[in-house]
C-alpha distance (Angstrom), angle and dihedral (degrees) to the residues before:
residue distance angle dihedral
M1 . . .
E2 3.81 . .
S3 3.75 118.9 .
N4 3.81 134.4 171.8
V5 3.78 137.9 -127.9
S6 3.81 96.7 -95.6
L7 3.81 92.8 49.5
E8 3.81 92.1 48.7
I9 3.81 90.9 50.0
A10 3.81 88.5 52.0
R11 3.81 93.0 48.0
Y12 3.79 89.8 48.7
L13 3.81 90.8 53.2
R14 3.79 91.7 47.9
G15 3.79 89.2 51.1
L16 3.81 89.6 55.9
G17 3.80 88.8 57.3
V18 3.81 96.9 -101.2
E19 3.82 110.4 160.9
R20 3.81 101.7 174.7
A21 3.78 142.3 12.9
Y22 3.80 126.5 -145.7
G23 3.76 125.5 -148.5
L24 3.76 153.9 81.6
P25 3.80 119.8 -76.2
G26 3.78 124.1 -122.2
G27 3.77 134.5 173.1
E28 3.80 92.1 -96.9
V29 3.82 95.2 56.2
T30 3.80 105.0 35.1
H31 3.81 93.2 101.2
V32 3.79 94.6 53.2
I33 3.82 91.0 44.8
D34 3.80 90.0 51.6
A35 3.80 90.2 49.0
M36 3.81 91.9 50.7
I37 3.78 90.8 52.7
E38 3.82 89.5 48.2
V39 3.82 92.0 57.7
G40 3.80 93.5 46.8
I41 3.80 103.3 -93.3
D42 3.80 111.1 140.3
W43 3.80 117.2 -127.5
V44 3.82 114.2 -136.3
L45 3.79 113.5 -165.1
V46 3.81 115.9 -150.1
H47 3.81 134.4 178.3
H48 3.79 101.2 -119.6
E49 3.79 131.7 29.3
A50 3.82 92.7 -132.0
A51 3.80 87.6 58.6
A52 3.81 89.0 52.4
A53 3.79 91.0 55.5
H54 3.82 91.8 45.2
M55 3.80 89.0 53.0
A56 3.80 91.5 51.1
D57 3.80 89.7 48.2
A58 3.81 91.9 51.2
E59 3.79 94.1 46.4
S60 3.78 91.2 50.5
Q61 3.80 91.1 51.3
V62 3.80 92.9 48.8
T63 3.83 96.5 45.8
G64 3.80 103.0 26.9
R65 3.82 88.7 -131.5
P66 3.80 129.8 109.8
A67 3.81 115.0 -87.7
V68 3.79 130.5 -162.3
C69 3.80 138.9 -129.7
V70 3.80 126.4 179.9
S71 3.80 135.0 -156.9
T72 3.76 139.0 166.1
V73 3.81 129.4 -127.5
G74 3.79 129.5 -64.6
P75 3.79 113.1 -0.4
G76 3.79 92.3 16.3
A77 3.78 91.4 56.1
S78 3.80 94.3 43.1
N79 3.82 90.5 49.9
L80 3.80 88.9 51.0
V81 3.81 91.6 55.7
N82 3.80 93.7 80.5
G83 3.79 92.8 56.4
V84 3.80 95.8 42.6
A85 3.82 89.7 49.0
N86 3.79 88.2 52.5
S87 3.81 92.5 52.0
F88 3.83 89.6 47.3
L89 3.81 91.2 57.8
E90 3.82 91.9 41.3
R91 3.85 89.6 51.7
S92 3.82 89.4 -127.9
R93 3.80 128.5 168.3
V94 3.80 97.2 -118.5
I95 3.80 126.5 152.7
A96 3.80 114.6 -156.4
I97 3.81 114.7 -162.3
V98 3.80 107.0 -161.9
G99 3.78 124.6 -175.5
E100 3.78 118.5 -140.7
Y101 3.78 141.7 169.8
D102 3.80 118.7 -82.7
A103 3.79 120.1 -104.2
A104 3.79 96.1 -89.8
E105 3.80 92.7 48.9
R106 3.82 92.8 46.2
S107 3.81 89.6 58.4
S108 3.82 95.8 46.5
M109 3.83 109.1 26.5
V110 3.80 126.2 87.0
H111 3.81 100.3 171.1
M112 3.85 109.0 97.8
N113 3.80 88.8 -18.4
L114 3.82 117.7 141.4
D115 3.78 131.1 160.1
L116 3.78 92.8 -105.0
K117 3.79 95.7 -178.2
A118 3.80 90.2 56.5
L119 3.80 90.0 43.9
F120 3.81 95.2 54.3
E121 3.81 102.6 32.7
P122 3.84 96.2 84.7
I123 3.81 91.8 51.1
S124 3.80 101.4 39.6
A125 3.78 132.0 77.0
Y126 3.82 85.7 -145.2
V127 3.79 132.6 4.8
E128 3.79 127.1 -179.4
R129 3.78 142.4 158.1
I130 3.79 111.7 -118.0
D131 3.78 126.0 -142.8
A132 3.78 134.2 151.9
A133 3.80 92.5 -89.6
N134 3.82 97.6 56.0
L135 3.82 99.1 26.4
A136 3.80 98.3 109.2
A137 3.80 95.8 42.3
T138 3.81 93.5 45.7
L139 3.80 95.4 48.8
S140 3.80 92.2 45.0
H141 3.80 92.3 51.7
A142 3.81 91.2 45.2
A143 3.82 90.1 55.6
N144 3.79 90.5 52.4
V145 3.82 91.7 50.8
L146 3.80 91.3 50.3
Q147 3.81 91.7 52.0
A148 3.82 95.7 45.0
P149 3.82 118.4 121.4
I150 3.81 88.1 -110.3
P151 3.82 103.5 34.3
G152 3.77 131.5 -177.0
P153 3.79 141.5 173.3
V154 3.78 122.5 -55.2
T155 3.81 117.5 -148.4
L156 3.80 117.0 -158.1
L157 3.81 117.3 -168.7
V158 3.79 117.6 -159.0
S159 3.79 132.9 168.4
A160 3.80 124.0 -137.2
S161 3.81 91.0 -116.1
D162 3.81 92.9 51.1
Q163 3.81 91.1 49.2
R164 3.80 89.8 63.4
V165 3.82 97.3 48.5
P166 3.84 111.9 118.0
T167 3.78 117.5 -117.0
A168 3.78 138.3 165.9
P169 3.81 116.8 -99.4
L170 3.79 111.0 -86.8
D171 3.79 126.1 -121.0
L172 3.77 101.1 -162.3
P173 3.81 122.0 -170.1
A174 3.77 119.2 -118.3
P175 3.82 114.5 -91.7
L176 3.77 112.7 -83.9
A177 3.78 117.9 -103.0
N178 3.78 119.1 -133.1
G179 3.79 99.7 -68.3
Q180 3.80 93.4 -147.7
V181 3.79 116.1 86.2
L182 3.79 104.0 -138.8
G183 3.75 128.6 -156.7
S184 3.77 136.3 -159.6
A185 3.78 122.7 -73.7
A186 3.79 92.9 -169.5
G187 3.79 93.7 115.3
T188 3.81 93.4 54.6
V189 3.80 93.3 44.6
A190 3.82 93.3 44.7
E191 3.80 91.0 53.4
L192 3.81 89.9 54.1
L193 3.80 92.1 45.9
E194 3.80 90.8 51.9
G195 3.79 88.8 60.7
A196 3.81 94.3 47.6
S197 3.79 128.4 85.6
R198 3.82 99.7 -179.2
P199 3.82 108.3 33.3
A200 3.78 121.6 163.0
L201 3.80 136.1 -169.9
I202 3.80 126.9 -137.1
L203 3.81 124.7 -168.1
G204 3.80 125.3 -159.8
V205 3.78 143.7 179.6
G206 3.80 93.4 -66.5
V207 3.81 93.0 69.0
R208 3.80 99.9 89.2
D209 3.80 108.1 119.6
P210 3.84 109.3 103.6
D211 3.81 93.0 -135.1
L212 3.80 91.0 50.9
I213 3.80 91.0 49.9
D214 3.81 89.5 52.9
S215 3.81 90.2 48.6
A216 3.81 92.2 50.4
R217 3.80 91.4 49.7
A218 3.80 90.4 49.7
L219 3.82 91.7 49.9
V220 3.79 92.7 51.8
N221 3.79 91.3 52.7
A222 3.81 97.9 40.1
L223 3.82 94.9 51.3
D224 3.81 97.2 30.3
L225 3.81 88.8 -123.9
P226 3.79 121.3 171.7
V227 3.80 109.8 -127.4
V228 3.79 131.9 -154.6
I229 3.79 119.6 -164.6
T230 3.78 134.1 -163.0
P231 3.82 120.9 -131.1
K232 3.81 91.7 -95.2
A233 3.81 90.4 56.9
K234 3.82 96.4 54.0
G235 3.79 108.2 135.9
W236 3.80 93.9 21.4
I237 3.80 84.6 100.0
S238 3.79 110.5 30.2
S239 3.79 115.5 -112.1
D240 3.79 89.4 -125.1
D241 3.82 93.5 54.3
P242 3.84 104.1 115.7
R243 3.82 91.1 -140.8
L244 3.81 94.5 60.1
A245 3.80 106.9 107.1
G246 3.80 97.4 -174.5
V247 3.78 145.6 -92.7
L248 3.80 122.8 -52.0
A249 3.82 122.0 -134.3
S250 3.78 101.0 24.9
Y251 3.79 140.3 84.2
G252 3.78 112.6 -59.0
S253 3.80 94.2 26.6
S254 3.81 99.4 121.8
G255 3.82 91.5 98.5
S256 3.80 92.4 52.0
E257 3.78 90.4 45.8
Q258 3.80 91.5 51.7
L259 3.79 90.6 49.4
L260 3.82 89.1 55.4
V261 3.81 91.4 45.3
D262 3.82 90.1 53.6
A263 3.81 94.8 44.4
D264 3.79 116.6 107.0
L265 3.82 91.5 -161.9
I266 3.82 127.2 26.6
L267 3.79 118.0 -165.7
A268 3.80 112.4 -160.4
I269 3.80 127.3 -164.0
G270 3.79 121.6 -176.2
L271 3.79 92.6 -4.7
D272 3.80 113.7 164.5
G273 3.78 134.9 175.9
T274 3.80 87.9 -116.9
D275 3.81 88.6 65.8
F276 3.81 93.2 72.1
I277 3.78 133.8 71.5
R278 3.82 89.2 -172.2
P279 3.82 129.5 36.7
W280 3.80 118.0 -85.9
R281 3.82 107.6 -92.8
F282 3.78 104.7 171.8
T283 3.80 136.0 86.2
A284 3.80 108.8 -51.5
P285 3.81 104.9 -94.5
L286 3.78 128.6 -128.8
R287 3.80 100.4 -119.0
L288 3.79 118.5 -150.9
E289 3.80 106.6 -157.0
P290 3.83 136.1 176.5
A291 3.83 90.3 -147.0
S292 3.78 137.1 15.1
R293 3.78 115.2 -93.9
T294 3.78 137.9 178.4
D295 3.78 111.0 -134.5
P296 3.80 114.1 150.7
S297 3.80 91.2 -171.8
V298 3.83 91.4 66.0
P299 3.81 112.9 59.8
G300 3.76 127.2 -164.8
E301 3.77 140.2 74.6
Q302 3.80 118.9 -55.4
I303 3.79 120.0 -139.7
I304 3.80 111.1 -166.9
C305 3.77 108.9 -149.4
E306 3.77 147.6 135.1
L307 3.77 96.9 -83.1
N308 3.80 101.5 -157.2
L309 3.81 91.8 47.6
T310 3.80 91.7 47.5
L311 3.79 95.1 48.4
G312 3.80 92.2 44.0
E313 3.79 92.2 54.6
L314 3.80 91.3 46.2
C315 3.80 88.8 54.9
E316 3.82 88.2 58.5
S317 3.81 94.4 44.4
G318 3.80 96.8 93.2
L319 3.79 90.9 -129.7
G320 3.77 121.2 147.0
P321 2.90 157.3 -14.7
F322 3.79 93.8 -154.8
G323 3.79 100.1 -180.0
G324 3.78 94.0 -101.6
V325 3.79 97.1 154.3
R326 3.79 94.0 49.6
R327 3.79 96.7 41.9
A328 3.82 93.4 46.2
A329 3.81 91.6 49.4
E330 3.80 90.2 55.0
A331 3.81 90.8 52.0
R332 3.81 93.1 47.4
G333 3.78 90.5 49.8
Q334 3.78 89.6 55.8
A335 3.80 89.6 54.9
E336 3.80 88.3 64.3
V337 3.81 91.4 48.4
D338 3.81 88.8 51.1
R339 3.80 90.8 64.1
N340 3.81 88.5 76.6
A341 3.79 102.1 24.9
G342 3.80 98.6 102.3
T343 3.78 123.0 119.0
L344 3.80 101.1 -166.0
P345 3.80 112.7 131.6
A346 3.78 118.8 -113.8
R347 3.81 115.9 -99.8
T348 3.76 135.1 -172.5
L349 3.79 111.8 -91.7
P350 3.80 134.5 -168.8
D351 3.79 112.5 -95.3
H352 3.80 92.4 -112.0
M353 3.83 91.3 62.6
R354 3.81 95.9 53.8
G355 3.77 133.1 70.1
G356 3.79 100.2 31.7
L357 3.79 128.0 122.6
D358 3.77 123.7 -69.4
P359 3.84 103.4 -101.9
V360 3.81 95.1 -132.8
D361 3.81 92.5 47.8
A362 3.81 88.1 49.3
L363 3.80 91.5 50.3
R364 3.79 91.5 52.1
A365 3.79 91.9 49.9
I366 3.81 90.2 50.7
R367 3.80 91.7 47.0
H368 3.81 91.4 49.9
A369 3.81 89.7 55.7
T370 3.81 94.5 45.5
P371 3.83 125.3 83.0
R372 3.80 114.8 -109.0
S373 3.80 89.8 -121.5
A374 3.80 95.6 52.7
I375 3.80 119.5 119.5
T376 3.79 115.3 -122.2
T377 3.78 126.4 -158.9
C378 3.76 122.2 -168.3
D379 3.77 131.8 -156.7
V380 3.79 125.1 -145.6
G381 3.78 129.2 -96.8
M382 3.78 136.9 65.6
F383 3.80 92.1 -37.1
K384 3.83 90.2 57.4
L385 3.79 92.5 59.6
A386 3.78 90.5 58.2
I387 3.82 94.2 40.2
C388 3.81 94.4 54.2
Q389 3.81 91.1 58.7
Y390 3.78 106.3 29.8
W391 3.82 103.6 35.1
D392 3.82 112.3 92.9
S393 3.82 119.0 -132.7
Y394 3.76 120.7 -176.9
S395 3.80 107.4 -179.8
P396 3.80 137.9 41.1
R397 3.80 118.7 -94.2
T398 3.79 93.6 20.7
F399 3.82 99.6 104.3
L400 3.80 119.8 61.2
V401 3.79 125.1 -178.3
S402 3.78 137.8 153.6
N403 3.78 98.6 -116.2
G404 3.78 107.9 150.9
L405 3.81 96.5 48.0
S406 3.82 93.7 19.0
T407 3.78 93.3 -152.7
M408 3.78 122.2 177.3
A409 3.83 120.6 -126.7
Y410 3.81 91.5 44.1
G411 3.81 101.3 109.7
L412 3.82 101.5 66.4
P413 3.82 100.1 47.7
A414 3.81 90.3 40.3
A415 3.80 88.8 54.9
S416 3.79 92.7 52.4
A417 3.79 91.6 50.8
A418 3.81 91.8 46.5
A419 3.80 89.2 53.5
L420 3.81 91.7 49.6
A421 3.79 93.2 47.7
G422 3.80 100.6 38.5
D423 3.78 139.3 51.9
E424 3.80 98.9 -132.3
P425 3.81 132.6 87.3
V426 3.79 113.7 -97.0
V427 3.80 129.9 -139.9
T428 3.79 120.1 -169.0
L429 3.80 120.4 -161.3
V430 3.80 111.7 -155.3
G431 3.77 139.5 164.0
D432 3.78 120.9 -127.7
G433 3.81 91.7 -110.8
G434 3.79 92.5 54.9
L435 3.79 92.9 44.8
L436 3.80 93.2 51.8
M437 3.79 90.0 50.1
G438 3.81 91.0 62.0
A439 3.81 105.9 15.6
G440 3.80 92.6 137.1
E441 3.79 88.1 76.6
L442 3.81 88.4 71.1
E443 3.81 85.1 74.9
T444 3.81 89.6 51.8
L445 3.79 89.0 51.7
A446 3.81 92.0 49.5
R447 3.82 94.2 45.0
L448 3.79 91.7 51.8
D449 3.84 90.9 42.8
L450 3.79 93.3 -140.1
P451 3.84 128.1 177.6
V452 3.80 94.4 -112.0
T453 3.80 126.0 137.7
V454 3.80 113.2 -158.5
V455 3.81 114.7 -156.7
V456 3.80 110.6 -168.7
A457 3.81 117.6 -164.5
V458 3.80 107.9 -148.4
D459 3.78 125.9 -153.3
S460 3.84 98.7 131.6
S461 3.77 92.4 -126.8
L462 3.75 142.9 92.1
A463 3.76 82.5 -114.3
L464 3.79 99.3 -177.1
I465 3.79 92.4 56.1
R466 3.80 91.5 40.4
L467 3.79 90.0 56.9
K468 3.80 93.0 45.5
A469 3.79 88.5 51.7
E470 3.81 89.8 51.4
I471 3.81 91.3 50.4
D472 3.81 88.7 54.1
D473 3.82 91.0 42.5
L474 3.82 91.7 -116.0
T475 3.78 94.9 139.0
E476 3.80 95.2 161.0
V477 3.82 95.9 62.0
P478 3.85 102.7 118.7
N479 3.81 109.6 -126.4
D480 3.81 104.2 142.2
F481 3.79 127.7 94.9
S482 3.79 138.2 -178.1
R483 3.76 119.5 -68.9
A484 3.80 109.1 -110.6
D485 3.80 129.7 -157.9
Y486 3.79 98.4 -114.8
V487 3.79 93.1 179.8
A488 3.80 89.6 58.2
L489 3.81 91.1 44.5
A490 3.80 91.9 52.8
E491 3.78 94.0 46.4
A492 3.81 91.6 48.4
L493 3.80 87.6 58.4
G494 3.80 95.5 45.3
V495 3.82 102.0 -94.6
S496 3.79 120.9 119.8
G497 3.80 113.4 -118.1
R498 3.77 138.1 -157.6
R499 3.79 135.5 175.5
A500 3.83 122.0 -136.9
R501 3.80 118.2 -161.0
N502 3.81 100.6 176.8
L503 3.81 139.1 22.0
D504 3.80 95.3 -94.5
E505 3.79 91.9 51.9
L506 3.79 90.3 46.1
E507 3.78 94.6 51.8
D508 3.80 91.9 46.4
A509 3.82 92.4 47.2
V510 3.80 92.8 50.9
A511 3.80 93.9 46.1
T512 3.81 91.0 49.2
A513 3.80 93.3 46.8
V514 3.80 95.1 47.2
S515 3.82 93.3 47.2
S516 3.81 91.4 50.6
G517 3.79 92.5 65.8
R518 3.81 89.1 -143.5
P519 3.80 135.4 106.6
A520 3.79 112.7 -80.0
L521 3.79 139.0 166.5
I522 3.79 125.7 -152.3
E523 3.79 120.0 -165.7
V524 3.79 115.6 -152.7
P525 3.82 127.4 175.5
V526 3.81 114.6 -133.1
D527 3.78 128.6 -159.3
Y528 3.80 111.5 -115.6
T529 3.81 91.4 -160.6
A530 3.82 89.2 68.6
Y531 3.80 88.6 69.5
R532 3.78 89.2 52.9
R533 3.79 89.1 53.0
M534 3.80 89.2 53.7
G535 3.76 89.3 59.3
G536 3.79 105.2 -104.2
């Protein structure tokens, strides 16, 4: 039976387990969108292409499977860049389908014409133009990239004319497994541990396989190892595990940093340069890796090994205990001290930035009203720095944040995708700056009628940059904006809204919203001076 390029792309995606695609339609991608719908892939319309890519990124992180975003040429593609760049630095299994002009048009057109291959190559693990001649080879290679030990986004460029070209149905081989047969490195690691008195473990973005997460948890308990995590590993070790020291590279991290400074051996699993907001400044770690990688931002010796086998044998080694419970408790205690450790002088503030709730107290009220199993997404800004340390996460794949790129306007679309892909209620924690940057996605949330509670922290400022300007004594840098009525904004777009003025109201509002199973927004004022007290 004859097929065509667009239908074979759609069948390929369905074969990878893709259930939906996010995007905005354009004339250059209508055929592939129609083909996806024909094979049973749901089409999710959004209001900005970056949001589409953020939704694909979030779905991939929640499910572990590839997820798809779609854009058309020119402005659609350039809008998509932000989201694809984010998934590149998050090492996410995202497939971006991007329409473009055909070869003749690319050489003669100026209107909306960009060199899309050059645009996406720096931010893609693989980018290729698809036509009937290279269709099978391109899709097969893309599948291998997506299943690699260190994955990343795949960008597939296809013109409207090429989408309609007839082709025979494809019979693609299964993605290649890692061709290298790896063994255990437990003997090497155990010998190093025997000579250490204060070892520590750090987990990063590369720890995403469920079996590996279980192995890491078992190692921490068996050896009584203190463990530090990066924001992308929140939930890998439960927040109530007594050996969890804290989160690196966020507010309240001085205790975790001191633990790493004092360590005489640091084992690292899944550590990536995208995990850090500052350069690594501790003892060079011993990095356990499933494949060799070149990352100058992460020092230390690499040991290429079968990770689950290695960690399993270490659990049976009889090594330890290494004082993990005690050492982690000391680090966590310092995180509470850090809340008031700042030395910035007091300054006069606009009325709208004073008198709100302490952000950490607000987070704990929200967490108390939220089920343990709920998925949380987090936007970027000052609020994120507090959330990454002080928000409790108990299970893998339940905390999503743009950490590598740290792009604003991530939290809301990520929450919608997490709700579509998962079975748990979703809470998204956003600042007012991030919400305003992508407020159109409130309509997407309402249209899809998803169980997402949006908590917007209001201080009417780009607070992170305001504080940095204060630290550098640049008081005239304009970072403040008008205070909006976010309840009215939400309700205008079909989402119920409520305003919380104190912790009791906040906890009640969140509990009510989550239990409703419907979209809701809660506006809460936060006190900017609390960030000053945390030290900037």
